[in-house]
DOBA-655747 format. One record per residue: x, y, z of N, C-alpha, C in turn. Coordinates in Angstrom, 3 decimals, decimal comma, m for minus. Example, Ala and Ser with C-alpha at 12.3 -4.5 7.8 and 13.67 -1.06 7.14 Angstrom:
BEGIN
[atom [13,190 m5,690 7,800] [12,300 m4,500 7,800] [13,200 m3,300 7,800]]
[atom [12,850 m2,250 7,080] [13,670 m1,060 7,140] [12,900 0,030 7,870]]
This chain:
BEGIN
[atom [79,366 111,313 103,808] [81,025 111,261 103,879] [81,824 111,577 102,540]]
[atom [82,854 112,135 102,835] [83,336 112,798 101,396] [83,888 111,631 100,491]]
[atom [83,889 111,878 99,127] [84,541 111,035 98,249] [86,011 110,997 98,521]]
[atom [86,723 109,689 98,434] [88,132 109,801 98,373] [88,972 110,335 97,202]]
[atom [90,071 111,253 97,387] [90,950 112,080 96,502] [92,058 112,220 96,930]]
[atom [92,672 112,774 96,329] [94,089 113,504 96,676] [93,639 114,558 97,892]]
[atom [94,252 114,602 99,099] [94,189 115,467 99,888] [95,008 116,889 99,682]]
[atom [94,514 117,879 100,283] [94,999 119,183 99,846] [96,484 119,294 100,142]]
[atom [97,271 119,555 98,872] [98,664 119,536 98,977] [99,389 120,646 99,844]]
[atom [98,789 121,633 100,537] [99,293 122,439 101,244] [99,749 121,795 102,756]]
[atom [100,463 120,817 102,706] [100,717 120,122 103,980] [102,370 120,205 104,513]]
[atom [102,378 119,863 105,778] [103,852 120,022 106,393] [104,116 118,858 106,914]]
[atom [105,142 118,070 106,762] [105,457 116,587 107,352] [106,513 117,128 108,257]]
[atom [106,080 116,477 109,690] [107,016 116,625 110,673] [107,950 115,390 110,783]]
[atom [108,909 115,492 111,947] [109,840 114,607 112,093] [109,279 113,337 112,703]]
[atom [108,178 113,284 113,559] [107,498 112,146 114,133] [106,355 111,475 113,449]]
[atom [106,115 111,754 112,228] [105,198 110,974 111,240] [104,106 111,707 111,066]]
[atom [103,790 113,185 111,634] [102,463 113,744 111,769] [102,576 114,490 110,460]]
[atom [101,267 114,964 110,045] [101,450 116,033 109,015] [100,440 117,207 109,495]]
[atom [101,006 118,411 109,222] [100,054 119,360 109,239] [99,503 120,064 108,323]]
[atom [98,108 119,662 108,453] [97,337 120,211 106,997] [97,416 121,586 106,916]]
[atom [96,093 121,824 105,681] [96,272 123,542 105,577] [95,297 124,033 106,392]]
[atom [94,460 123,150 107,329] [93,635 123,934 108,428] [94,693 123,914 109,778]]
[atom [95,898 123,619 109,650] [96,793 123,884 110,953] [96,865 122,653 111,859]]
[atom [95,883 121,366 111,711] [95,804 120,351 112,362] [96,750 119,242 112,176]]
[atom [97,547 118,744 113,173] [98,332 117,742 112,869] [97,676 116,461 112,937]]
[atom [97,730 115,452 112,138] [97,443 114,128 111,964] [98,442 113,264 111,433]]
[atom [98,275 111,894 111,863] [99,499 110,746 111,273] [99,273 110,853 109,682]]
[atom [100,288 110,541 108,920] [100,228 110,536 107,328] [99,141 109,879 106,879]]
[atom [98,804 108,900 107,565] [97,841 107,721 107,034] [96,399 108,426 106,699]]
[atom [96,429 109,306 107,745] [95,098 110,047 108,071] [94,868 111,235 106,982]]
[atom [95,927 111,595 106,531] [96,279 112,828 105,809] [96,271 112,785 104,094]]
[atom [96,109 111,239 103,959] [96,162 111,009 102,736] [95,193 110,964 101,544]]
[atom [93,888 111,251 102,232] [92,425 111,459 101,440] [91,726 112,165 102,410]]
[atom [90,683 112,600 101,577] [89,549 113,378 102,431] [89,004 112,198 103,265]]
[atom [88,626 110,860 102,643] [87,755 109,952 103,293] [88,491 109,607 104,622]]
[atom [89,962 109,431 104,841] [90,547 108,848 105,661] [90,625 110,163 106,888]]
[atom [90,766 111,569 106,331] [90,953 112,552 107,269] [89,567 112,741 107,823]]
[atom [88,312 112,634 107,317] [87,168 112,496 107,982] [86,891 111,504 109,102]]
[atom [87,199 110,266 108,331] [87,157 109,304 109,508] [87,964 109,207 110,649]]
[atom [89,553 109,853 110,763] [90,189 109,915 111,680] [89,596 111,393 112,476]]
[atom [89,090 112,303 111,969] [88,791 113,442 112,672] [87,572 113,282 113,466]]
[atom [86,638 112,543 113,115] [85,294 112,111 113,598] [85,207 110,874 114,153]]
[atom [85,867 109,878 113,899] [85,217 108,544 114,255] [86,267 107,724 115,090]]
[atom [87,762 107,798 114,779] [88,745 106,425 114,972] [88,965 107,261 116,246]]
[atom [88,887 106,131 117,257] [89,328 106,216 118,643] [88,381 106,618 119,459]]
[atom [87,200 106,982 119,026] [85,905 107,052 119,981] [85,053 106,081 120,358]]
[atom [84,744 106,032 121,579] [84,003 104,971 122,329] [82,927 104,461 121,447]]
[atom [82,825 102,990 121,428] [81,500 102,448 120,737] [81,157 101,808 122,044]]
[atom [79,467 102,053 122,085] [78,983 101,343 123,486] [77,844 100,917 123,073]]
[atom [77,117 100,448 122,047] [76,307 99,600 121,427] [76,638 98,277 120,902]]
[atom [75,789 97,381 121,308] [76,020 95,872 120,764] [76,102 96,140 119,103]]
[atom [75,268 96,465 118,476] [75,153 96,817 117,021] [76,634 97,534 116,265]]
[atom [76,744 98,638 117,025] [78,240 99,314 116,640] [79,365 98,521 117,053]]
[atom [79,409 97,519 118,097] [80,636 96,829 118,339] [80,415 95,617 117,433]]
[atom [79,269 95,216 117,178] [79,533 93,817 116,083] [79,719 94,348 114,525]]
[atom [79,548 95,424 114,242] [80,006 96,374 113,035] [81,485 96,428 113,229]]
[atom [82,074 97,088 114,254] [83,369 97,206 114,017] [84,057 95,765 113,964]]
[atom [83,791 94,856 114,705] [84,350 93,553 114,828] [84,694 93,123 113,362]]
[atom [83,302 93,217 112,961] [83,037 92,521 111,598] [83,864 93,310 110,751]]
[atom [83,903 94,829 110,492] [84,913 95,325 109,283] [86,104 95,245 109,560]]
[atom [86,552 94,945 110,969] [88,175 94,797 111,331] [88,482 93,620 110,814]]
[atom [87,615 92,421 110,678] [87,718 90,968 110,338] [87,840 90,809 108,859]]
[atom [87,024 91,797 108,098] [87,183 92,100 106,564] [88,547 92,961 106,408]]
[atom [88,924 93,564 107,112] [90,168 94,319 106,814] [91,458 93,705 106,853]]
[atom [91,124 92,430 107,607] [92,350 91,582 107,797] [93,164 91,107 105,978]]
[atom [94,419 91,640 106,094] [95,153 91,309 104,858] [94,844 92,644 103,829]]
[atom [94,250 93,598 104,080] [93,461 94,655 103,181] [93,935 95,969 103,827]]
[atom [93,778 97,086 103,159] [94,053 98,258 103,984] [92,750 98,795 104,313]]
[atom [92,957 99,513 105,187] [91,654 100,253 106,295] [90,870 101,063 104,868]]
[atom [91,380 101,816 104,240] [90,758 102,659 103,167] [90,188 101,604 102,220]]
[atom [90,474 100,564 101,971] [89,318 99,792 101,062] [88,236 99,664 101,995]]
[atom [88,210 99,152 102,983] [87,007 98,676 103,841] [85,923 99,944 103,834]]
[atom [86,645 101,149 104,282] [86,322 102,433 104,326] [85,345 102,682 103,552]]
[atom [86,048 102,591 102,130] [84,986 102,976 100,746] [83,894 102,146 100,552]]
[atom [84,046 100,696 100,878] [83,029 99,834 100,663] [82,098 99,736 102,168]]
[atom [82,210 100,553 103,320] [81,430 100,692 104,133] [79,757 100,394 104,186]]
[atom [79,311 101,663 103,344] [78,126 101,790 102,909] [77,780 100,547 102,473]]
[atom [78,266 99,801 101,455] [77,997 98,679 100,511] [77,747 97,565 101,663]]
[atom [78,845 97,639 102,780] [78,737 96,383 103,866] [77,445 96,406 104,423]]
[atom [77,254 97,538 104,998] [76,042 97,973 105,559] [74,686 97,527 105,239]]
[atom [74,669 97,689 103,889] [73,769 97,277 103,279] [73,674 96,012 103,205]]
[atom [74,587 95,119 102,758] [74,506 93,748 102,333] [74,304 92,941 103,909]]
[atom [74,964 93,587 104,879] [74,478 92,961 106,333] [73,705 93,443 107,197]]
[atom [72,887 94,196 106,495] [71,603 94,821 107,150] [71,802 95,560 108,642]]
[atom [72,730 96,695 107,954] [73,529 97,336 109,142] [73,907 96,616 110,400]]
[atom [74,042 95,577 110,128] [74,868 94,592 111,210] [74,384 94,622 112,543]]
[atom [73,127 94,335 111,870] [71,858 93,713 113,351] [72,210 92,398 113,176]]
[atom [72,615 92,113 114,716] [73,369 90,601 115,004] [71,921 89,603 114,745]]
[atom [71,055 90,002 115,042] [70,110 89,320 115,219] [69,488 88,597 113,797]]
[atom [69,471 89,583 112,858] [69,121 89,501 111,553] [70,527 88,500 110,510]]
[atom [71,473 89,011 111,130] [73,016 88,422 110,212] [72,781 87,053 110,754]]
[atom [72,616 86,489 112,270] [72,714 85,335 112,563] [71,763 84,401 112,133]]
[atom [70,749 84,900 111,549] [69,787 84,208 110,703] [70,241 83,576 109,095]]
[atom [71,509 84,468 109,153] [71,854 84,066 107,515] [71,879 82,824 107,074]]
[atom [71,779 81,970 105,833] [71,778 80,757 105,379] [72,431 80,725 104,333]]
[atom [72,739 79,614 103,600] [73,343 79,401 102,458] [72,976 80,623 101,448]]
[atom [71,557 80,800 100,956] [71,122 81,784 100,026] [72,205 83,282 100,315]]
[atom [72,064 83,607 101,737] [72,662 84,908 102,147] [74,192 84,846 101,736]]
[atom [75,012 83,442 101,777] [76,008 83,477 101,661] [76,414 83,552 99,953]]
[atom [75,674 82,971 99,673] [75,749 83,171 97,949] [75,233 84,319 97,695]]
[atom [74,420 85,230 97,831] [74,125 86,600 97,571] [75,337 87,394 97,966]]
[atom [75,624 87,366 99,020] [77,073 87,968 99,800] [78,246 87,664 98,409]]
[atom [78,497 86,897 98,214] [79,708 86,077 97,391] [79,467 86,796 95,979]]
[atom [78,185 87,082 95,361] [78,157 87,684 94,329] [78,203 89,194 94,227]]
[atom [78,218 89,986 95,449] [78,129 91,302 95,572] [79,242 91,748 95,664]]
[atom [79,636 92,378 94,274] [81,169 92,973 94,024] [81,152 94,095 94,948]]
[atom [80,411 94,671 95,496] [80,611 95,911 96,424] [81,045 95,897 97,457]]
[atom [81,103 94,483 98,028] [81,908 94,396 99,202] [83,157 93,263 99,188]]
[atom [83,755 93,035 100,058] [84,940 92,032 100,165] [84,400 90,599 99,785]]
[atom [84,480 89,973 98,845] [83,729 88,691 98,662] [84,925 87,457 98,867]]
[atom [85,097 87,212 100,348] [85,713 86,464 101,154] [84,845 85,498 101,790]]
[atom [84,649 84,182 101,269] [83,901 83,236 102,027] [83,974 83,313 103,625]]
[atom [85,213 83,010 103,683] [85,689 82,643 105,162] [85,291 83,672 106,119]]
[atom [85,465 84,938 105,760] [84,950 86,093 106,587] [83,663 86,332 106,616]]
[atom [82,945 86,032 105,255] [81,409 86,063 105,490] [80,649 85,200 106,488]]
[atom [81,541 83,900 106,524] [81,176 82,665 107,327] [81,431 83,200 109,010]]
[atom [82,453 84,019 109,183] [82,836 84,307 110,290] [82,046 85,372 110,760]]
[atom [81,543 86,200 109,999] [80,574 87,045 110,486] [79,169 86,742 110,760]]
[atom [78,895 85,790 110,322] [77,520 84,954 110,640] [77,648 84,169 111,904]]
[atom [78,739 83,548 112,175] [79,254 83,073 113,298] [79,307 83,825 114,361]]
[atom [79,775 84,872 114,275] [80,236 85,972 115,200] [78,866 86,858 115,710]]
[atom [77,802 86,854 114,684] [76,675 87,321 115,082] [76,003 86,427 116,049]]
[atom [76,001 85,103 116,110] [75,536 84,023 116,629] [75,888 84,288 118,114]]
[atom [77,687 84,166 117,995] [78,247 84,445 119,225] [78,006 85,381 119,987]]
[atom [77,508 86,633 119,240] [76,977 88,056 119,877] [75,514 87,657 120,922]]
[atom [74,809 87,062 120,110] [73,565 86,550 120,792] [74,010 85,902 122,182]]
[atom [74,931 84,941 121,880] [75,072 84,030 123,222] [75,658 84,759 124,397]]
[atom [76,280 85,835 124,034] [76,815 86,740 125,271] [75,773 87,488 125,859]]
[atom [74,732 87,639 125,159] [73,612 88,278 126,187] [73,219 87,652 127,388]]
[atom [73,460 86,484 127,460] [73,289 85,655 128,717] [73,983 86,057 129,748]]
[atom [75,448 86,868 129,418] [76,024 87,325 130,370] [75,998 88,811 130,373]]
[atom [77,072 89,463 130,426] [77,021 90,955 130,385] [76,948 91,460 129,005]]
[atom [77,098 90,568 127,892] [76,747 91,401 126,691] [78,253 91,862 126,031]]
[atom [77,944 91,515 124,781] [79,327 91,883 123,883] [80,111 93,117 124,177]]
[atom [79,347 94,476 124,219] [80,164 95,564 124,696] [80,963 95,494 125,901]]
[atom [80,321 95,249 127,071] [80,803 94,806 128,382] [82,042 93,958 128,357]]
[atom [81,704 92,896 127,598] [82,617 91,903 127,287] [83,840 92,343 126,877]]
[atom [84,104 93,087 125,599] [85,119 93,509 124,849] [85,503 94,864 125,725]]
[atom [85,050 95,687 126,587] [85,531 96,703 127,221] [86,117 96,197 128,679]]
[atom [85,708 95,169 129,088] [86,419 94,333 130,082] [87,772 94,259 130,096]]
[atom [88,322 94,205 128,937] [89,861 94,120 128,458] [90,771 95,461 128,674]]
[atom [89,897 96,615 128,786] [90,475 97,838 128,705] [91,683 97,908 129,671]]
[atom [93,257 98,229 129,194] [94,353 97,914 129,738] [94,289 99,140 130,982]]
[atom [95,101 99,030 131,808] [95,111 99,952 133,087] [95,812 101,287 132,570]]
[atom [96,628 101,498 131,807] [97,189 102,699 130,998] [96,934 102,293 129,502]]
[atom [97,290 103,540 128,975] [97,532 103,530 127,164] [98,682 103,880 126,865]]
[atom [99,004 103,730 125,725] [100,144 103,957 125,112] [100,657 105,355 125,093]]
[atom [101,522 105,912 125,002] [101,976 107,139 124,717] [102,702 107,567 123,537]]
[atom [102,528 107,336 122,319] [103,598 107,278 121,423] [103,719 108,524 120,598]]
[atom [105,016 108,977 120,231] [105,308 110,342 120,143] [105,556 109,996 118,666]]
[atom [105,833 108,778 117,967] [106,103 108,612 116,650] [105,334 107,144 116,236]]
[atom [104,909 107,174 114,993] [104,355 105,802 114,551] [104,767 104,680 114,806]]
[atom [106,395 104,490 114,941] [106,967 103,254 115,159] [106,690 103,172 116,842]]
[atom [106,488 104,019 117,322] [106,089 103,614 118,980] [104,741 103,090 119,175]]
[atom [104,027 102,986 118,343] [102,695 102,223 118,597] [102,613 100,829 118,291]]
[atom [102,272 100,053 119,194] [102,490 98,552 119,264] [101,229 97,858 118,139]]
[atom [101,540 96,676 117,807] [100,544 95,892 117,207] [99,730 95,100 117,568]]
[atom [100,112 95,076 119,010] [99,289 94,095 119,679] [99,908 94,126 120,989]]
[atom [99,312 93,786 121,945] [99,472 93,993 123,234] [99,117 92,746 124,208]]
[atom [99,327 92,618 125,546] [98,984 91,659 126,525] [97,428 91,578 126,422]]
[atom [96,855 92,757 126,333] [95,304 92,948 126,451] [94,288 92,253 125,357]]
[atom [95,221 92,710 124,023] [94,355 92,336 122,858] [94,651 90,617 122,646]]
[atom [95,899 90,232 123,387] [96,055 88,856 123,165] [94,882 88,082 123,954]]
[atom [94,643 88,584 125,338] [93,651 87,930 125,985] [92,324 88,405 125,678]]
[atom [91,965 89,358 124,825] [90,774 89,618 124,376] [90,373 88,642 123,006]]
[atom [91,473 88,452 122,309] [91,371 87,400 121,118] [91,023 86,197 121,829]]
[atom [91,971 85,566 122,762] [91,767 84,485 123,193] [90,343 84,150 123,874]]
[atom [89,920 85,275 124,511] [88,462 84,910 125,071] [87,204 84,763 124,146]]
[atom [87,385 86,037 123,064] [86,380 85,725 121,920] [86,546 84,629 121,056]]
[atom [87,598 83,962 121,174] [87,718 82,797 120,107] [86,953 81,584 121,141]]
[atom [87,306 81,796 122,617] [86,466 80,791 123,436] [85,206 81,052 123,092]]
[atom [84,563 82,001 123,104] [83,091 82,363 122,699] [82,781 82,276 121,631]]
[atom [83,426 81,424 120,539] [82,929 81,016 119,273] [83,179 81,907 118,045]]
[atom [83,932 83,160 118,354] [84,040 84,324 117,282] [85,363 83,921 116,710]]
[atom [85,278 84,302 115,302] [86,332 84,216 114,532] [87,019 85,198 113,909]]
[atom [88,238 85,091 112,965] [88,967 86,220 112,565] [89,215 87,242 113,676]]
[atom [89,597 86,947 115,017] [89,502 88,075 115,938] [90,655 87,602 116,561]]
[atom [91,972 87,703 115,919] [93,415 87,609 116,330] [93,877 88,932 117,213]]
[atom [95,117 88,684 117,607] [95,560 89,741 118,775] [95,846 90,886 117,884]]
[atom [96,179 90,913 116,737] [96,667 92,265 115,731] [95,434 92,969 115,554]]
[atom [94,296 91,962 115,104] [93,127 92,624 114,612] [92,349 93,176 115,828]]
[atom [92,534 92,553 116,975] [91,588 93,251 118,333] [92,700 94,124 118,751]]
[atom [93,797 94,466 118,530] [94,301 95,596 118,934] [93,942 96,839 117,941]]
[atom [93,760 96,692 116,598] [93,150 97,425 115,868] [91,509 98,041 116,166]]
[atom [91,048 96,977 116,670] [89,728 97,418 117,208] [89,741 98,257 118,396]]
[atom [90,610 97,736 119,413] [91,019 98,564 120,498] [91,296 99,890 120,313]]
[atom [92,100 100,140 119,401] [92,441 101,642 118,818] [91,091 102,336 118,370]]
[atom [90,095 101,732 117,292] [89,269 102,210 116,818] [88,154 102,905 117,881]]
[atom [87,926 102,133 118,819] [87,046 102,056 119,575] [87,358 103,022 120,951]]
[atom [88,628 103,511 120,970] [88,770 104,253 122,147] [89,312 103,455 123,490]]
[atom [89,460 102,084 123,216] [90,031 101,391 124,409] [91,141 101,893 124,964]]
[atom [92,082 102,151 123,929] [93,576 102,453 124,257] [93,631 103,990 123,168]]
[atom [94,381 105,126 123,597] [94,544 106,173 122,822] [95,671 106,196 122,188]]
[atom [95,844 105,697 120,914] [97,175 105,815 120,045] [97,232 106,930 119,400]]
[atom [96,517 107,779 119,579] [96,725 108,967 118,589] [98,104 109,415 119,279]]
[atom [99,008 110,057 118,221] [100,233 110,309 118,457] [100,081 111,690 119,645]]
[atom [101,304 111,984 120,299] [101,065 112,959 121,402] [100,934 114,445 121,024]]
[atom [101,195 114,481 119,793] [101,065 115,697 118,981] [100,003 116,056 118,190]]
[atom [99,267 114,810 118,072] [97,988 114,998 116,952] [96,847 115,875 117,696]]
[atom [96,094 116,553 116,834] [95,028 117,456 117,537] [93,896 116,142 118,027]]
[atom [93,999 115,239 118,001] [92,897 114,318 118,325] [93,248 113,412 119,722]]
[atom [94,548 113,688 120,173] [95,019 112,717 121,489] [94,036 113,654 122,514]]
[atom [93,601 112,347 123,124] [92,751 112,567 124,353] [91,390 113,219 124,140]]
[atom [91,036 113,060 122,810] [89,367 113,492 122,844] [88,531 112,391 123,089]]
[atom [88,857 111,393 123,079] [88,023 110,148 123,400] [86,860 110,363 124,819]]
[atom [87,784 110,948 125,694] [87,069 110,939 126,975] [87,392 109,838 128,036]]
[atom [87,916 108,574 127,334] [88,301 107,707 127,971] [89,767 107,782 129,034]]
[atom [90,670 108,433 128,204] [92,063 108,555 128,965] [92,362 110,203 129,561]]
[atom [91,417 110,876 129,471] [91,811 111,870 130,266] [91,939 113,216 129,326]]
[atom [93,054 114,075 129,983] [93,243 114,958 128,757] [94,244 114,579 127,883]]
[atom [94,629 115,872 126,907] [95,634 115,339 125,695] [96,919 114,826 125,829]]
[atom [97,594 115,393 127,032] [98,892 115,118 127,625] [98,707 113,429 128,168]]
[atom [97,643 113,068 128,308] [97,504 111,793 129,158] [98,091 110,204 128,144]]
């Protein structure tokens, strides 16, 4: 992944909140603010996650992002992966007080004890879901019947009926730091909804919602 620095200055802002880069591609302003965020937007954000470990990682990082910028989490993602053993649920579920102390002394991650404890609890809850359809199918079962079709950033919701239902269902299963806004951010990140702006070059690329015009 590229290091974060100022993006190429040869960009053109549009009226709907998109920025056309030097490569001629339109992205939202947040994705055009640094090479790190641009690469994430172009290659990962909004693409389906279908593995338990991948889903657990996304839920964990979204929880750590609460109250912070996503750029902060993205810069620390490699450190998070190392500290949490690449978010293997079985390993994290076995974390004890020594691991919590280790994580609280690790300046490379976000040292928030409540979020660390929540991640451990969420790993255990992930394992419990294996008795049913598993975490991946559980999360994807809350996919809405249709996706937003935003032309501007302002038209993108921060939570929906489905994200509220997903948050409630996860909390009932023992998950923490899974509020409706955090869960909508997860749904965006893993392609359950497509909130790429209609004129973005990434609209419709997930394969979940059909053509770019969808």
